N, C-alpha and C positions, 0 to 999 in steps of 0.2 A: 389608500392609506389616509387616515385622518390625522392632520397635523395641527397642533396648537402653537401659535406664534405670539411672542411678546417682544416688541421693539421699542426701547426707551432711549430717548436722546435728551441729555441734560446740558444746557449751556449755562455757565456761570461767568459773570462779568466782574472785572476789577472795579469798574465804575458804572454807574447807572446808564442803561440804554435809553436814549431819548426817542428813537424811532427805529423800528425794525419791520421788514416785510419779508416773510418766508414763504416759499413755495413748497408744498408737501406733495410728494407722490408716494403715498404709503398705503394705498387702498387697492387690494387685489380685486379683480372682477371674475365673475363666472365666465369661463371660456373653455375651449378645448383642453382637456386634461385636468381641469380643476373646477370645483364647485364651492363657492364661498358659503359656509354655513352661518357664520356670524362674524362681524367685524366692527370695530369702533376705534376712531382716532380722536384723542382728546388732548387739550393743551392746558398748561398751568402757567400763569404769568403772561399770557397773551390772549388774543381774541380771534376766533374763527370768523373770517370775513365772507368768503364765498367759495362755492365748489363748482367745478366744471370739468368737462372732458376736453383735453387739448387735441391738437390736430393729429396726434399719434394714437388717440383713443385712451390716453392715460387719465384716470380719475385724479384730479388735482384740487388741492385746497390752498387758499391763501390765508395766512395768519399774520396779524399785525400787533405791534406794541406801540402805544403812544404814552409818553410819560416815563418817569423813572422806574426802571426795572433792573434788578441785578441777577435774575435767573429766569430761564425759560425751560419748561419741561414738556416734551412731546411724547405721547404714549400711543402706540398703535398695537392693537391686540385682537385676536380672533381665532377662528378655526376654519380650516379649509380641507375639503375632501379631494384627494388627488388620484390620478390614474397614470399608470406607466404606458406611455405611447411611443416608447423607444426614441424619444426626442422629436417626433413628428408633431408639429403644431397644426399644420394643414394649410388650407387655402388662404390667400391674402384677403383681409377685410379692412375696413376703416376708411377714413377720409384721405389719408396720404396715398398718392399713387405709387405703384410698385417701383417705377423708375426713379423716384426720389431717393430710394435706398442704394442707388449706385453713386450718389454724390459724396465726394470726400469732404471732410471737415478739418479744421485745424488740428484736431487730435488724431485723425485717421488719414492723414495725407498719404497718397500713394507714391511715396519716395522710392528711390532706386533700391534700397535694401528690401523694402516690402515687395516691390515688383520682382526682384530676383528670387525671393522666397517663394512667391506664388508660381513663377515660371518653373521652379524646380519640382513641383508636384506632378506625380504621374498617376495614371489610373484610367480604366476603360470608361468610367462615368464621372460626372461631376460629384456624385455622392462619394465615390472612392477617393477622389482628389481632396475633398473636404475632410474625410477621416484621416487621410495622410497629413493634411495641413494641421489639423488639431494635434495629432501625435508629435509632429515636428516642433510645433510651438511649445508644447509641454516639455520636450526634451531640450530645446534650445534656450528657453527663458525660464530660469529657475524661480520657483515661488519663494520670494523673500520680502518680508514686510519692512517698511521704513525706508526703502531705497528709491521709491517713486512717489509721486503725488497726483492730485487731480488734474494738474496741468501737463503731466508727462505725456508725450506723444507716442504713437505706435512705433515710429522709427527709433526714438530715443530708447524705449524699453527693449526693442529688438537688438540694437547695437550694444546696449549695456548687458544684456543677457540675464536680466533679473527683473522681477516685478510682482504684482499681485493680480488677482482675477480681472481687475479693470484693464490692466495692460495686456494680458492674454487676449481679452475680448477685443480690444482696439486693433491688435495685430491681426486677429482672425478676420474681422470685418473688413479691414483695409485690404488685406491680401485677396479676399474673395471678390471684392469690387474690381480689383485689377484684372480679374479673369472674367469680368462681365456678369458676375452673380450678385444680385441685391443682398446686402447684409445689414443687419440691425443689432444694436446693443440692447440687451435685456437685463434689467435689475430685478432682484427678487430674493428669495430665501432658499437655503439648502439645509436639510436636516443631516447633521453629521453624527454617526453612531456614537463616537467616543467623545463628542464635544457639544453637548446641548446648549451651552452658553458660549456666545461668540461676541466679538467686538465690532462686527460690521455685517451688513447685508452682503449678498453675493451678486455676481454678474456672469453672464455668458453670452455667446453669440447665437444668432439665428440667421441661417442662409437660405435664400429661396431657390429651390431646385425644381426643375420641370418634372411634373408628374407627382410630386410629393408636397409642394408648397413650402412653407417655412419649416426648417429642421434645426433643432438646437444642437450646439456643440460647446461643451465646457472644457476648454483647453487647460484650465487650471487643475482640473481633476481627470483630464484625459478620458472623458466619457460624454455620451449624449444624455441630456436630462431625463430622469425617470420620475417615479412617484414621490421622491424625496424633495422635489423642487416645487416652488410656488412662484409664479410670475407676478410681478407688480407693475412694471412700466417698461416701455421700449422707446427707442429713438435712433438717431444716426450715430450718437456716441454718448458718453457718460453725462454730458451736460443736459441732454434731452431726457434722461431717465434717472437722474440723481434723486435719491429719496428725499433730501432736503437741500434747498438752495435759496439764496436771497441776498438781502443787503441789510446792514446794520449801521446806524449812526449813533455816536455818543459813547462808545465803549473803547477804552484804551487797549484792552486785551481780553481774551476769553479762554475759558477752559472747557473742553468738550469731553463728555463721557457718553459712550454708546454701549448699550447692552442688548443683545439679541439672543432670544432663546427659541429654539425650534424643537418640539418634542412630539413624538407619536402618541396619540391617544388610543388606549386599548379599546377594542370593539365593545367590551362589556360596559364601558362608560357611556356609549352612545345608544345602547339598546335597553329597552325596558325589561324588567325581570318578570 
């Protein structure tokens, strides 16, 4: 499937920003299941400083603002050809060793409610247990916006019984780790048939299973990623894979507007007549 993506982030400040340094993880890479046909990330009101690959293999850009600035606009757009691999990403690659993905973080602490959830999973194989875990999280934690934030932990979301894809992913990753399975948080995009325009990017978990490698599980949608998904970044939790993060000095308050569109391109558009 050929997907066209446009991700626009607009920051508007009540007072001029004196200094800002933002970290962008908005660039997909060609990897198992996806081929990047074109991609461009541009900024208005700021300056691109440097680009590099972090220790998780994420393409990262640093953007800075020096001097008075009342708005910053970040635009990431391009086309990606995707393949349905039934959620299987495959063998582990990259700088970070596999054992690193067993480590808990402040957002994915293996607290008692998480351990109890993991222990209640049954199945003949780890794959079967992960499918059961995905379904259980989907049924236990209702998808509701506005009730959690970027600092909400897996335990808090599980006990509350509501959250968004970020929370479902943190619970899935934390529970898998308690069972001795490496887990990682993945950020990216999802094409939704009835909603081409969205207010945020998407997130799901990948669990490393013997014989298969990394396998994706999207508990928010109760399915394994298919050709409607595009991977952008990964890490131990949201903080490692956040599309935009950083620091700002000199602004009393800010207004944030995010628009994401993911649409399928017809084959006729990519073929010569």
